[in-house]
All heavy atoms as an XYZ file, in Angstrom:
998
protein
N       0.845     -1.199      0.040
C      -0.001     -0.009     -0.001
C       0.890      1.265     -0.016
O       1.851      1.315      0.726
C      -0.889     -0.046      1.199
C      -1.788      1.221      1.304
S      -3.274      1.008      2.280
C      -4.205      0.055      1.103
N       0.563      2.292     -0.797
C       1.359      3.460     -0.852
C       1.393      4.248      0.408
O       0.414      4.204      1.202
C       0.741      4.288     -2.012
C      -0.643      3.748     -2.151
C      -0.602      2.334     -1.674
N       2.431      4.980      0.627
C       2.547      5.779      1.796
C       2.088      7.242      1.412
O       2.105      7.662      0.330
C       4.015      5.916      2.242
C       4.576      4.625      2.758
C       5.936      4.770      3.195
N       6.495      3.556      3.711
C       7.661      3.380      4.240
N       8.516      4.413      4.226
N       8.035      2.240      4.623
N       1.669      7.982      2.479
C       1.201      9.305      2.284
C       2.078     10.209      3.275
O       2.245      9.890      4.431
C      -0.225      9.483      2.633
C      -0.678     10.941      2.613
C      -1.139      8.747      1.672
N       2.627     11.254      2.670
C       3.333     12.263      3.498
C       2.592     13.542      3.349
O       2.401     14.063      2.261
C       4.751     12.469      2.956
C       5.528     13.619      3.632
C       5.786     13.354      5.119
C       6.907     13.775      2.869
N       2.075     14.034      4.412
C       1.339     15.251      4.411
C       2.141     16.302      5.272
O       2.411     15.954      6.438
C      -0.054     15.065      4.993
C      -0.910     16.262      4.871
C      -2.340     15.820      4.467
C      -1.047     17.101      6.122
N       2.439     17.368      4.677
C       3.169     18.440      5.449
C       2.264     19.592      5.557
O       1.746     20.149      4.585
C       4.471     18.839      4.642
C       5.388     17.679      4.491
C       5.146     20.048      5.372
C       6.566     17.973      3.604
N       1.976     19.885      6.809
C       1.167     21.122      7.134
C       2.106     22.202      7.640
O       2.661     22.083      8.726
N       2.311     23.201      6.803
C       3.307     24.273      7.155
C       2.484     25.520      7.601
O       2.059     26.275      6.768
C       4.173     24.578      5.908
C       5.331     25.298      6.160
C       5.805     25.916      7.315
C       6.381     25.596      5.175
N       7.010     26.452      7.133
C       7.420     26.289      5.831
C       6.552     25.231      3.828
C       8.529     26.725      5.147
C       7.642     25.619      3.142
C       8.656     26.349      3.817
N       2.365     25.629      8.909
C       1.541     26.733      9.456
C       2.087     28.154      9.098
O       3.226     28.452      9.299
C       1.512     26.556     11.018
C       0.378     27.293     11.668
O      -0.158     28.240     11.039
O       0.084     26.913     12.808
N       1.210     28.875      8.400
C       1.616     30.208      8.037
C       2.282     30.329      6.677
O       2.639     31.440      6.254
N       2.568     29.203      6.079
C       3.290     29.324      4.712
C       2.274     29.913      3.733
O       1.155     29.776      3.764
C       3.689     27.898      4.273
N       2.885     30.603      2.779
C       2.116     31.317      1.741
C       2.766     31.134      0.381
O       3.951     31.414      0.297
C       2.048     32.874      2.084
C       0.982     33.574      1.259
O       0.967     33.285      0.066
O       0.307     34.460      1.855
N       1.998     30.597     -0.551
C       2.560     30.361     -1.920
C       3.015     31.660     -2.598
O       3.918     31.653     -3.403
C       1.572     29.630     -2.751
C       1.330     28.167     -2.301
C       0.190     27.684     -1.808
C       2.281     27.155     -2.273
N       0.339     26.392     -1.439
C       1.638     25.998     -1.693
C       3.647     27.036     -2.638
C       2.291     24.763     -1.499
C       4.302     25.781     -2.447
C       3.600     24.693     -1.936
N       2.474     32.797     -2.163
C       2.930     34.101     -2.800
C       4.334     34.401     -2.319
O       5.096     35.046     -3.047
C       1.991     35.243     -2.270
C       0.591     35.137     -2.833
C      -0.279     36.191     -2.266
N      -0.418     35.897     -0.873
C      -1.211     36.620      0.032
N      -1.861     37.671     -0.453
N      -1.337     36.287      1.243
N       4.806     33.818     -1.244
C       6.168     33.991     -0.791
C       7.077     32.790     -1.363
O       8.164     32.923     -1.810
C       6.273     34.040      0.670
C       5.599     35.318      1.158
C       7.732     33.979      1.165
C       5.334     35.429      2.684
N       6.506     31.596     -1.242
C       7.223     30.391     -1.618
C       7.435     30.211     -3.179
O       8.502     29.812     -3.537
C       6.517     29.126     -1.129
C       6.459     28.981      0.411
C       5.597     27.729      0.796
C       7.825     28.912      1.000
N       6.468     30.662     -3.948
C       6.604     30.430     -5.415
C       7.820     31.173     -5.952
O       8.547     30.538     -6.773
C       5.337     30.891     -6.126
C       4.211     29.781     -6.128
O       4.559     28.575     -5.886
O       3.104     30.197     -6.251
N       8.091     32.471     -5.669
C       9.315     33.075     -6.135
C      10.590     32.391     -5.673
O      11.537     32.314     -6.464
C       9.251     34.513     -5.627
C       7.834     34.790     -5.340
C       7.238     33.406     -4.951
N      10.558     31.913     -4.471
C      11.729     31.182     -3.984
C      11.923     29.839     -4.676
O      13.064     29.449     -4.959
C      11.583     30.995     -2.422
C      11.539     32.289     -1.629
S      11.160     32.006      0.081
C      12.681     31.354      0.691
N      10.769     29.128     -4.954
C      10.849     27.927     -5.752
C      11.412     28.175     -7.158
O      12.295     27.452     -7.667
C       9.518     27.234     -5.805
C       9.020     26.607     -4.519
C       7.505     26.325     -4.545
C       9.779     25.336     -4.222
N      10.879     29.288     -7.765
C      11.340     29.575     -9.113
C      12.833     29.972     -9.133
O      13.503     29.702    -10.193
C      10.500     30.754     -9.635
N      13.338     30.515     -8.123
C      14.742     30.880     -8.049
C      15.629     29.742     -7.623
O      16.860     29.847     -7.667
C      14.978     32.041     -7.036
N      15.018     28.595     -7.403
C      15.792     27.402     -6.977
C      16.249     27.388     -5.580
O      17.151     26.600     -5.223
N      15.718     28.236     -4.740
C      16.200     28.376     -3.377
C      15.641     27.260     -2.434
O      16.142     27.174     -1.389
C      15.736     29.750     -2.846
N      14.626     26.520     -2.907
C      14.008     25.482     -2.095
C      13.976     24.150     -2.848
O      12.944     23.639     -3.168
C      12.573     25.895     -1.680
C      12.466     27.203     -0.870
C      11.056     27.632     -0.767
C      13.133     27.098      0.474
N      15.199     23.600     -3.134
C      15.191     22.379     -4.014
C      14.526     21.164     -3.411
O      13.891     20.390     -4.125
C      16.698     22.140     -4.215
C      17.390     22.808     -3.053
C      16.535     23.977     -2.754
N      14.595     21.012     -2.074
C      13.952     19.791     -1.452
C      12.445     19.973     -1.504
O      11.738     18.996     -1.734
C      14.447     19.646     -0.064
C      15.909     19.259     -0.026
O      16.431     18.612     -0.831
N      16.646     19.722      1.043
N      11.925     21.111     -1.197
C      10.513     21.344     -1.320
C      10.012     21.155     -2.814
O       9.027     20.594     -3.051
C      10.096     22.754     -0.805
C       8.668     23.117     -0.911
C       7.789     22.171     -0.082
C       8.394     24.532     -0.406
N      10.862     21.671     -3.728
C      10.481     21.537     -5.151
C      10.388     20.045     -5.506
O       9.545     19.547     -6.269
C      11.478     22.231     -6.067
C      11.087     22.212     -7.521
C       9.774     23.019     -7.739
O       9.646     24.116     -7.434
N       8.742     22.245     -8.304
N      11.370     19.252     -4.998
C      11.377     17.794     -5.299
C      10.143     17.152     -4.793
O       9.553     16.213     -5.416
C      12.672     17.170     -4.742
N       9.701     17.484     -3.548
C       8.508     16.926     -2.968
C       7.262     17.265     -3.838
O       6.429     16.484     -4.104
C       8.318     17.408     -1.509
C       9.222     16.809     -0.496
C       9.084     17.577      0.823
C       8.968     15.365     -0.319
N       7.212     18.550     -4.271
C       6.075     19.020     -5.098
C       6.119     18.275     -6.438
O       5.051     17.801     -6.907
C       6.140     20.558     -5.327
C       5.868     21.282     -4.004
C       5.158     20.976     -6.394
C       6.203     22.766     -4.050
N       7.251     18.073     -6.992
C       7.386     17.394     -8.290
C       6.866     15.928     -8.238
O       6.363     15.430     -9.235
C       8.814     17.468     -8.816
C       9.229     18.845     -9.254
O       8.368     19.725     -9.402
O      10.496     19.050     -9.380
N       7.124     15.316     -7.084
C       6.674     13.856     -6.903
C       5.322     13.750     -6.298
O       4.800     12.657     -6.186
C       7.674     13.196     -6.029
C       9.024     13.115     -6.628
C      10.080     12.268     -5.835
N       9.656     11.775     -4.561
C      10.402     11.844     -3.475
N      11.575     12.421     -3.485
N       9.996     11.262     -2.337
N       4.637     14.877     -5.963
C       3.412     14.765     -5.292
C       2.361     15.848     -5.808
O       2.181     15.962     -6.983
N       1.928     16.604     -4.807
C       0.963     17.632     -5.117
C       1.138     18.741     -4.112
O       1.744     18.587     -3.059
C      -0.525     17.071     -5.043
N       0.578     19.882     -4.449
C       0.512     21.010     -3.538
C      -0.855     21.670     -3.621
O      -1.609     21.424     -4.614
C       1.619     22.033     -3.830
C       1.392     22.782     -5.094
C       2.357     23.831     -5.391
N       1.794     25.090     -5.677
C       2.354     26.213     -5.850
N       3.701     26.176     -5.850
N       1.785     27.294     -6.188
N      -1.162     22.368     -2.589
C      -2.550     23.033     -2.650
C      -2.616     24.270     -1.724
O      -1.715     24.444     -0.874
N      -3.668     24.937     -1.895
C      -4.024     26.059     -0.995
C      -5.217     25.726     -0.176
O      -6.218     25.255     -0.712
C      -4.299     27.354     -1.858
C      -4.735     28.500     -0.964
C      -3.182     27.743     -2.719
N      -5.067     25.774      1.076
C      -6.182     25.416      1.918
C      -6.864     26.704      2.413
O      -6.248     27.656      2.722
C      -5.636     24.709      3.220
C      -4.854     23.397      2.917
C      -4.378     22.743      4.256
C      -5.812     22.364      2.192
N      -8.125     26.598      2.522
C      -8.941     27.649      3.080
C      -8.913     27.535      4.573
O      -9.059     26.457      5.079
C     -10.378     27.606      2.547
C     -11.242     28.652      3.012
C     -12.703     28.489      2.501
C     -13.613     29.573      3.089
N     -14.969     29.339      2.681
N      -8.669     28.652      5.265
C      -8.575     28.496      6.710
C     -10.012     28.632      7.322
O     -10.979     28.703      6.625
C      -7.715     29.644      7.280
O      -7.432     29.435      8.644
N      -9.955     28.576      8.590
C     -11.215     28.615      9.409
C     -11.478     30.001      9.786
O     -10.641     30.903      9.604
C     -11.066     27.704     10.660
O      -9.924     28.261     11.424
C     -10.835     26.320     10.353
N     -12.663     30.259     10.371
C     -12.963     31.481     11.042
C     -13.258     31.152     12.457
O     -14.234     30.404     12.769
C     -14.125     32.204     10.383
C     -13.789     32.570      8.911
C     -14.545     33.413     11.166
C     -14.931     33.137      8.094
N     -12.439     31.625     13.416
C     -11.340     32.496     13.242
C     -10.197     31.858     12.571
O     -10.068     30.614     12.506
C     -10.961     32.857     14.733
C     -11.475     31.747     15.523
C     -12.716     31.238     14.832
N      -9.273     32.713     11.988
C      -8.267     32.175     11.061
C      -6.932     31.824     11.781
O      -5.867     31.695     11.090
C      -7.951     33.276     10.022
O      -7.580     34.487     10.649
C      -9.190     33.474      9.138
N      -6.920     31.668     13.039
C      -5.634     31.411     13.697
C      -5.441     29.882     13.893
O      -6.395     29.046     13.764
C      -5.435     32.161     14.951
C      -6.563     31.930     15.986
N      -6.669     30.788     16.739
C      -7.591     32.705     16.264
C      -7.754     30.858     17.464
N      -8.362     32.012     17.255
N      -4.256     29.497     14.206
C      -3.846     28.121     14.316
C      -4.630     27.310     15.291
O      -4.958     26.086     14.999
C      -2.410     27.986     14.683
O      -1.596     28.613     13.763
N      -5.031     27.865     16.339
C      -5.747     27.109     17.438
C      -7.059     26.599     17.012
O      -7.599     25.650     17.564
C      -5.798     27.910     18.737
C      -4.439     28.178     19.216
C      -3.702     29.326     19.125
C      -3.595     27.246     19.813
N      -2.475     29.158     19.651
C      -2.333     27.891     20.076
C      -3.688     25.873     20.159
C      -1.248     27.259     20.660
C      -2.606     25.262     20.782
C      -1.393     25.923     20.959
N      -7.659     27.270     16.034
C      -8.925     26.659     15.445
C      -8.763     25.949     14.183
O      -9.479     24.998     13.900
C     -10.005     27.799     15.348
O      -9.513     28.773     14.426
N      -7.740     26.287     13.427
C      -7.484     25.606     12.152
C      -6.986     24.187     12.276
O      -7.375     23.319     11.507
C      -6.456     26.513     11.299
N      -6.055     23.991     13.160
C      -5.456     22.563     13.317
C      -6.546     21.627     13.755
O      -6.500     20.462     13.270
C      -4.202     22.614     14.187
C      -3.021     23.077     13.419
C      -2.510     24.344     13.514
C      -2.340     22.394     12.460
N      -1.459     24.446     12.670
C      -1.286     23.288     11.965
C      -2.406     21.113     11.875
C      -0.355     22.856     11.007
C      -1.439     20.734     10.928
C      -0.475     21.662     10.467
N      -7.390     21.832     14.738
C      -8.436     20.943     15.006
C      -9.398     20.647     13.812
O      -9.850     19.577     13.651
C      -9.254     21.555     16.159
C      -8.190     22.451     16.819
C      -7.376     22.934     15.694
N      -9.566     21.713     12.940
C     -10.308     21.481     11.683
C      -9.565     20.517     10.789
O     -10.264     19.708     10.118
C     -10.635     22.798     11.027
O     -11.566     23.530     11.755
N      -8.299     20.672     10.711
C      -7.502     19.660      9.930
C      -7.665     18.258     10.444
O      -7.841     17.297      9.706
C      -6.008     20.064      9.983
C      -5.072     18.987      9.530
C      -4.939     18.633      8.253
C      -4.324     18.327     10.521
C      -4.041     17.612      7.869
C      -3.464     17.278     10.168
C      -3.367     16.928      8.884
N      -7.602     18.138     11.787
C      -7.661     16.824     12.340
C      -9.058     16.138     12.291
O      -9.148     14.952     12.306
C      -7.288     16.910     13.878
C      -5.766     17.112     14.181
C      -5.555     17.520     15.632
C      -4.926     15.999     13.800
N     -10.134     17.010     12.227
C     -11.451     16.514     12.259
C     -12.232     16.596     10.918
O     -13.185     15.890     10.712
C     -12.318     17.227     13.350
O     -12.339     18.616     12.960
C     -11.694     17.121     14.712
N     -11.841     17.603     10.132
C     -12.579     17.869      8.891
C     -13.792     18.669      9.108
O     -14.682     18.789      8.175
N     -14.020     19.268     10.270
C     -15.187     20.112     10.502
C     -14.760     21.519     10.971
O     -13.595     21.699     11.406
C     -16.135     19.440     11.583
C     -16.597     18.085     11.123
C     -15.438     19.290     12.928
N     -15.666     22.397     10.941
C     -15.496     23.788     11.378
C     -15.398     23.888     12.891
O     -15.840     23.014     13.633
C     -16.679     24.620     10.868
C     -16.769     24.746      9.358
C     -15.691     25.635      8.739
O     -15.202     26.522      9.425
O     -15.347     25.371      7.554
N     -14.848     24.994     13.425
C     -14.786     25.196     14.789
C     -16.137     25.112     15.555
O     -16.163     24.654     16.712
C     -14.180     26.647     14.947
C     -13.337     26.811     13.738
C     -14.146     26.064     12.671
N     -17.214     25.541     14.858
C     -18.547     25.390     15.546
C     -18.806     23.934     15.873
O     -19.521     23.600     16.838
C     -19.598     25.911     14.658
N     -18.246     22.992     15.170
C     -18.439     21.609     15.433
C     -17.346     20.925     16.308
O     -17.742     20.028     17.063
C     -18.538     20.820     14.099
C     -19.754     21.197     13.268
O     -20.793     21.370     13.865
O     -19.565     21.390     12.018
N     -16.133     21.380     16.174
C     -15.121     20.731     17.066
C     -14.939     21.510     18.332
O     -14.330     21.005     19.364
C     -13.819     20.540     16.394
C     -13.128     21.754     15.822
N     -12.663     22.732     16.654
C     -12.742     22.047     14.575
C     -12.068     23.675     15.887
N     -12.059     23.271     14.636
N     -15.400     22.793     18.491
C     -15.441     23.519     19.729
C     -14.153     24.266     20.096
O     -14.056     24.810     21.184
N     -13.116     24.265     19.275
C     -11.906     24.973     19.632
C     -11.860     26.288     18.853
O     -11.757     26.250     17.590
C     -10.664     24.086     19.320
C      -9.433     24.873     19.724
C     -10.749     22.777     20.130
N     -11.808     27.418     19.548
C     -11.803     28.688     18.904
C     -10.559     29.507     19.222
O     -10.249     30.459     18.546
C     -12.993     29.553     19.398
C     -14.326     29.001     18.863
C     -15.049     28.102     19.647
C     -14.789     29.356     17.631
C     -16.328     27.647     19.247
C     -15.996     28.872     17.172
C     -16.757     28.006     18.031
O     -17.985     27.492     17.543
N      -9.859     29.187     20.282
C      -8.789     30.033     20.755
C      -7.792     29.152     21.499
O      -8.006     27.971     21.740
C      -9.358     31.115     21.697
C      -8.410     32.349     21.767
O      -7.260     32.285     21.370
O      -8.908     33.406     22.222
N      -6.699     29.772     22.015
C      -5.678     29.055     22.741
C      -6.144     28.728     24.157
O      -5.596     27.791     24.751
C      -4.339     29.955     22.743
C      -3.216     29.125     23.264
C      -4.556     31.203     23.600
C      -1.858     29.802     23.098
N      -7.163     29.442     24.658
C      -7.672     29.055     25.962
C      -9.116     28.634     25.891
O      -9.923     29.094     24.959
C      -7.561     30.318     26.892
C      -6.207     30.792     27.199
C      -6.275     32.135     27.920
C      -5.361     29.754     27.944
N      -9.564     27.811     26.847
C     -10.951     27.360     26.920
C     -11.383     27.629     28.376
O     -10.565     27.598     29.326
C     -11.202     25.962     26.523
C     -10.567     25.011     27.444
C     -10.811     23.499     27.040
O     -11.688     23.302     26.221
O     -10.072     22.644     27.512
N     -12.601     27.975     28.562
C     -13.163     28.193     29.879
C     -13.873     26.891     30.368
O     -14.613     26.263     29.646
C     -14.171     29.321     29.952
O     -13.534     30.487     29.593
N     -13.497     26.525     31.587
C     -14.199     25.361     32.210
C     -14.684     25.700     33.576
O     -14.048     26.448     34.314
C     -13.178     24.191     32.329
C     -12.988     23.461     31.024
C     -12.206     22.203     31.266
N     -10.837     22.441     30.759
C      -9.768     21.970     31.291
N      -9.767     21.170     32.317
N      -8.552     22.234     30.710
N     -15.769     25.161     33.969
C     -16.352     25.307     35.285
C     -15.654     24.417     36.206
O     -15.631     23.219     36.043
C     -17.886     25.055     35.248
C     -18.549     25.557     36.558
C     -20.131     25.499     36.430
O     -20.592     24.666     35.593
O     -20.741     26.156     37.150
N     -14.930     25.026     37.199
C     -14.172     24.168     38.149
C     -15.020     23.801     39.411
O     -14.788     22.776     39.964
C     -12.877     24.906     38.607
O     -13.277     26.213     39.103
C     -11.977     25.111     37.431
N     -15.943     24.701     39.732
C     -16.936     24.495     40.762
C     -18.150     25.181     40.299
O     -18.117     26.035     39.489
C     -16.445     25.119     42.089
C     -15.263     24.432     42.735
C     -14.937     25.041     44.088
N     -15.050     26.486     44.063
C     -14.124     27.332     44.436
N     -13.019     26.902     44.944
N     -14.276     28.637     44.387
N     -19.303     24.804     40.821
C     -20.569     25.475     40.392
C     -20.425     27.016     40.520
O     -20.106     27.511     41.601
C     -21.598     24.915     41.294
C     -21.071     23.554     41.754
C     -19.595     23.730     41.833
N     -20.589     27.679     39.355
C     -20.501     29.126     39.323
C     -19.112     29.645     39.251
O     -18.933     30.927     39.210
N     -18.093     28.859     39.244
C     -16.730     29.310     39.176
C     -16.029     28.793     37.888
O     -15.918     27.563     37.657
C     -15.851     28.762     40.333
O     -16.478     29.229     41.559
C     -14.443     29.333     40.332
N     -15.553     29.742     37.048
C     -15.020     29.344     35.752
C     -13.519     29.756     35.726
O     -13.141     30.775     36.212
C     -15.766     30.072     34.582
C     -17.151     29.529     34.456
C     -18.260     29.942     35.218
C     -17.631     28.588     33.528
N     -19.297     29.199     34.827
C     -19.000     28.366     33.785
C     -17.016     27.886     32.497
C     -19.745     27.494     33.016
C     -17.764     26.974     31.798
C     -19.132     26.808     32.063
N     -12.690     28.908     35.106
C     -11.311     29.223     34.939
C     -10.939     28.935     33.490
O     -11.589     28.199     32.805
C     -10.412     28.377     35.817
C     -10.466     28.765     37.266
C      -9.448     27.955     38.075
C      -9.480     28.390     39.532
N      -8.476     27.712     40.336
N      -9.854     29.607     32.975
C      -9.392     29.373     31.668
C      -8.166     28.402     31.647
O      -7.295     28.560     32.586
C      -9.013     30.749     31.005
C     -10.209     31.495     30.619
C      -9.837     32.640     29.748
O      -8.945     33.308     29.906
N     -10.680     32.791     28.711
N      -8.136     27.504     30.750
C      -7.043     26.527     30.620
C      -6.566     26.472     29.174
O      -7.471     26.717     28.316
C      -7.540     25.160     31.009
C      -7.974     25.061     32.449
C      -9.292     25.252     32.841
C      -7.030     24.735     33.476
C      -9.667     25.168     34.188
C      -7.360     24.601     34.745
C      -8.741     24.872     35.103
N      -5.326     26.178     28.916
C      -4.875     25.998     27.519
C      -5.676     24.844     26.891
O      -5.980     23.858     27.510
C      -3.400     25.602     27.641
C      -3.005     26.087     29.041
C      -4.231     25.991     29.827
N      -5.951     24.981     25.538
C      -6.640     23.941     24.915
C      -5.688     22.721     24.629
O      -4.482     22.972     24.543
C      -7.261     24.365     23.535
C      -8.360     25.377     23.739
C      -6.260     24.941     22.649
N      -6.230     21.534     24.570
C      -5.414     20.346     24.363
C      -6.155     19.432     23.378
O      -7.245     19.797     22.886
C      -5.221     19.551     25.665
O      -6.484     19.000     26.096
C      -4.636     20.416     26.755
N      -5.632     18.276     23.123
C      -6.272     17.294     22.251
C      -7.625     16.927     22.839
O      -8.639     16.736     22.076
C      -5.462     16.017     22.142
C      -5.988     15.026     21.197
C      -5.812     15.190     19.835
C      -6.652     13.880     21.635
C      -6.403     14.242     18.911
C      -7.178     12.930     20.765
C      -7.017     13.119     19.372
O      -7.529     12.255     18.596
N      -7.757     16.869     24.161
C      -9.015     16.589     24.797
C     -10.088     17.687     24.629
O     -11.241     17.406     24.829
C      -8.808     16.321     26.329
C      -8.023     15.087     26.555
C      -7.957     14.788     28.034
N      -7.015     13.705     28.369
C      -6.029     13.779     29.159
N      -5.793     14.867     29.913
N      -5.260     12.746     29.372
N      -9.635     18.850     24.229
C     -10.591     19.966     23.979
C     -11.385     19.774     22.705
O     -12.460     20.376     22.516
C      -9.838     21.300     23.883
O      -9.083     21.502     25.011
N     -10.901     18.958     21.814
C     -11.556     18.742     20.510
C     -12.730     17.856     20.703
O     -12.606     16.694     21.115
C     -10.526     18.085     19.435
C      -9.320     19.018     19.363
C     -11.200     17.903     18.158
C      -8.124     18.320     18.581
N     -13.888     18.385     20.356
C     -15.183     17.643     20.646
C     -15.620     16.716     19.555
O     -16.582     15.986     19.662
C     -16.280     18.670     20.945
C     -16.101     19.412     22.251
C     -17.327     20.171     22.567
N     -17.875     20.940     21.546
C     -18.164     22.303     21.574
N     -17.935     22.960     22.657
N     -18.650     22.896     20.523
N     -14.896     16.785     18.386
C     -15.317     15.873     17.258
C     -14.188     14.852     17.063
O     -13.080     15.040     17.490
C     -15.394     16.697     15.955
O     -16.451     17.607     16.010
N     -14.555     13.788     16.393
C     -13.672     12.649     16.154
C     -12.567     13.144     15.175
O     -12.817     13.770     14.130
C     -14.432     11.517     15.561
C     -13.636     10.313     15.245
C     -14.498      9.235     14.639
N     -13.717      8.035     14.414
C     -13.648      7.102     15.354
N     -14.304      7.180     16.457
N     -12.965      5.951     15.022
N     -11.360     12.813     15.536
C     -10.197     13.137     14.662
C      -9.957     11.922     13.728
O     -10.527     10.824     13.946
C      -8.880     13.439     15.407
O      -8.481     12.277     16.057
C      -9.155     14.576     16.438
N      -9.150     12.062     12.736
C      -8.773     10.968     11.750
C      -7.885      9.941     12.433
O      -7.706      8.842     11.908
C      -8.270     11.416     10.507
C      -6.940     12.167     10.534
C      -5.755     11.484     10.748
C      -6.906     13.493     10.358
C      -4.563     12.129     10.764
C      -5.616     14.216     10.430
C      -4.503     13.534     10.652
N      -7.233     10.302     13.534
C      -6.210      9.404     14.177
C      -6.820      8.025     14.606
O      -6.289      6.987     14.170
C      -5.566     10.108     15.340
C      -4.756     11.284     14.827
C      -4.676      9.097     16.112
C      -4.202     12.203     15.879
N      -8.013      7.947     15.324
C      -8.598      6.654     15.564
C      -9.031      5.894     14.292
O      -8.977      4.636     14.276
C      -9.816      6.903     16.473
C      -9.779      8.371     16.798
C      -8.732      9.014     15.906
N      -9.365      6.632     13.270
C      -9.776      5.930     12.023
C      -8.596      5.259     11.353
O      -8.707      4.136     10.869
C     -10.428      6.907     11.091
C     -11.742      7.533     11.596
O     -12.426      6.839     12.391
O     -12.049      8.746     11.253
N      -7.413      5.944     11.430
C      -6.225      5.295     10.870
C      -5.819      4.085     11.641
O      -5.387      3.040     11.156
C      -5.084      6.261     10.785
C      -5.269      7.391      9.714
C      -4.124      8.434      9.887
C      -5.326      6.803      8.325
N      -5.973      4.239     13.019
C      -5.717      3.070     13.917
C      -6.579      1.900     13.539
O      -6.141      0.788     13.385
C      -5.977      3.420     15.407
C      -4.941      4.399     15.940
O      -3.794      4.538     15.415
N      -5.265      5.111     16.992
N      -7.927      2.209     13.384
C      -8.861      1.080     13.085
C      -8.586      0.461     11.764
O      -8.791     -0.731     11.571
C     -10.292      1.652     13.143
N      -8.060      1.246     10.813
C      -7.696      0.678      9.498
C      -6.328     -0.033      9.508
O      -5.925     -0.617      8.469
C      -7.665      1.750      8.455
N      -5.660     -0.121     10.659
C      -4.397     -0.765     10.749
C      -3.225      0.025     10.160
O      -2.189     -0.569      9.879
N      -3.421      1.319      9.903
C      -2.348      2.103      9.295
C      -1.348      2.556     10.290
O      -1.715      3.011     11.343
C      -2.955      3.286      8.535
C      -3.998      2.923      7.478
C      -3.484      2.026      6.417
N      -2.354      2.666      5.690
C      -1.583      2.033      4.900
N      -1.680      0.764      4.794
N      -0.582      2.676      4.335
N      -0.071      2.411      9.976
C       0.972      2.951     10.821
C       1.117      4.372     10.623
O       1.096      4.878      9.516
C       2.321      2.220     10.553
O       2.095      0.850     10.764
C       3.341      2.698     11.493
N       1.189      5.160     11.718
C       1.294      6.612     11.649
C       2.539      7.137     12.256
O       3.080      6.584     13.194
C       0.131      7.224     12.403
C      -1.279      6.742     11.966
C      -2.275      7.219     12.978
O      -2.473      8.390     13.250
N      -2.961      6.224     13.545
N       3.041      8.234     11.706
C       4.144      9.013     12.260
C       3.650     10.431     12.274
O       3.490     11.085     11.198
C       5.411      8.881     11.540
C       6.554      9.800     11.987
C       6.958      9.573     13.451
C       7.769      9.691     11.049
N       3.383     10.969     13.450
C       2.814     12.373     13.553
C       3.936     13.107     14.338
O       4.274     12.756     15.425
C       1.483     12.365     14.326
C       0.328     11.682     13.666
C      -0.482     10.972     14.637
C      -0.431     12.652     12.796
N       4.463     14.183     13.770
C       5.466     14.994     14.332
C       5.070     16.403     14.461
O       4.766     17.116     13.473
C       6.810     14.885     13.538
C       7.886     15.702     14.182
C       7.250     13.403     13.435
N       4.962     16.867     15.760
C       4.669     18.276     16.022
C       3.403     18.748     15.434
O       3.324     19.992     15.025
C       5.893     19.120     15.655
C       5.861     20.509     16.410
O       5.419     20.560     17.483
N       6.407     21.463     15.815
N       2.362     17.961     15.365
C       1.006     18.378     14.980
C       0.381     19.103     16.102
O       0.254     18.485     17.161
C       0.150     17.199     14.476
C      -1.243     17.696     14.082
C       0.771     16.504     13.275
N       0.002     20.390     15.934
C      -0.569     21.124     17.125
C      -1.762     20.388     17.610
O      -2.506     19.771     16.915
C      -0.912     22.492     16.462
C       0.059     22.609     15.296
C       0.211     21.249     14.764
N      -1.947     20.580     18.885
C      -3.080     20.008     19.677
C      -3.119     18.493     19.677
O      -4.121     17.849     19.687
C      -4.413     20.545     19.207
C      -4.717     21.872     19.901
C      -4.570     22.988     18.851
C      -5.992     21.864     20.534
N      -1.889     17.850     19.758
C      -1.823     16.424     19.917
C      -1.238     16.068     21.275
O      -0.604     15.084     21.456
C      -1.027     15.748     18.780
O       0.262     16.387     18.695
C      -1.758     15.784     17.531
N      -1.495     16.987     22.229
C      -1.045     16.712     23.620
C      -2.305     16.886     24.507
O      -3.029     17.900     24.306
C       0.029     17.637     24.094
C       0.472     17.302     25.522
C       1.404     16.313     25.731
C      -0.136     17.970     26.602
C       1.757     15.928     27.042
C       0.235     17.559     27.942
C       1.181     16.529     28.084
N      -2.562     16.047     25.441
C      -1.867     14.775     25.698
C      -2.003     13.847     24.447
O      -3.091     13.869     23.770
C      -2.517     14.209     26.867
C      -3.825     14.880     27.021
C      -3.739     16.142     26.348
N      -0.970     13.072     24.165
C      -1.000     12.328     22.896
C      -2.107     11.292     22.915
O      -2.250     10.484     23.851
C       0.390     11.630     22.863
C       0.916     11.795     24.255
C       0.231     12.910     24.981
N      -2.811     11.240     21.785
C      -3.809     10.202     21.664
C      -3.099      8.881     21.292
O      -1.908      8.837     20.928
C      -4.673     10.683     20.489
C      -3.738     11.498     19.700
C      -2.809     12.163     20.689
N      -3.803      7.751     21.451
C      -3.256      6.469     21.060
C      -3.064      6.402     19.552
O      -4.010      6.785     18.871
C      -4.115      5.444     21.594
C      -3.581      4.028     21.307
C      -4.491      2.892     21.882
O      -5.205      3.182     22.898
O      -4.517      1.819     21.219
N      -1.899      6.070     19.138
C      -1.633      5.871     17.734
C      -0.986      4.543     17.416
O      -0.357      3.999     18.268
C      -0.730      7.042     17.100
C      -1.416      8.359     17.225
C       0.698      6.970     17.726
N      -1.238      4.032     16.214
C      -0.555      2.835     15.742
C       0.639      3.334     15.082
O       0.756      3.550     13.883
C      -1.465      2.135     14.753
C      -0.838      0.879     14.221
O       0.089      0.286     14.831
N      -1.246      0.385     13.045
N       1.704      3.546     15.851
C       2.925      4.081     15.320
C       3.642      4.956     16.401
O       3.703      4.640     17.559
N       4.081      6.142     15.931
C       4.779      7.092     16.767
C       4.119      8.492     16.690
O       3.643      8.873     15.597
C       6.294      7.207     16.367
C       6.996      5.888     16.379
C       7.370      5.507     17.837
N       8.218      4.322     17.872
C       7.713      3.167     18.190
N       6.475      2.898     18.444
N       8.525      2.102     18.219
N       4.223      9.237     17.791
C       3.662     10.536     17.811
C       4.561     11.468     18.728
O       4.836     11.064     19.833
C       2.256     10.576     18.391
C       1.526     11.970     18.402
C       0.046     11.720     18.161
C       1.793     12.702     19.665
N       5.084     12.464     18.142
C       5.788     13.505     18.961
C       4.775     14.678     19.081
O       4.402     15.332     18.097
C       7.042     14.022     18.257
C       7.719     15.100     19.067
C       7.992     12.839     17.989
N       4.193     14.797     20.262
C       3.096     15.730     20.466
C       3.520     17.176     20.112
O       4.648     17.571     20.360
C       2.652     15.610     21.877
N       2.548     17.911     19.577
C       2.809     19.341     19.185
C       2.084     20.264     20.109
O       1.148     19.912     20.793
């Protein structure tokens, strides 16, 4: 079965990368593009990483996965709310990670945001 390498480069912009590729300044990236594909992804609203990466992991909008910002509010006692950093557990929708596990696919996830605490994977995960 073929392997898939997906690179999510947070904040990268083809308007900056294309001139660098044309000048030959990024030969390794050009080689990956030549052997695969590239694309432009539409971001989420809000457009920052803390809501976009859970959308990548789940395939749904922030309204469905519930992560909008770097902090979330939780009730610690009745009537008392505190803010905590968002984590993998903050994501309210199913991610593709358990689906790959169920399919028996070996995974290597490196520094993918919001993968801490690390979910169970069939393979290796360096939490991001």
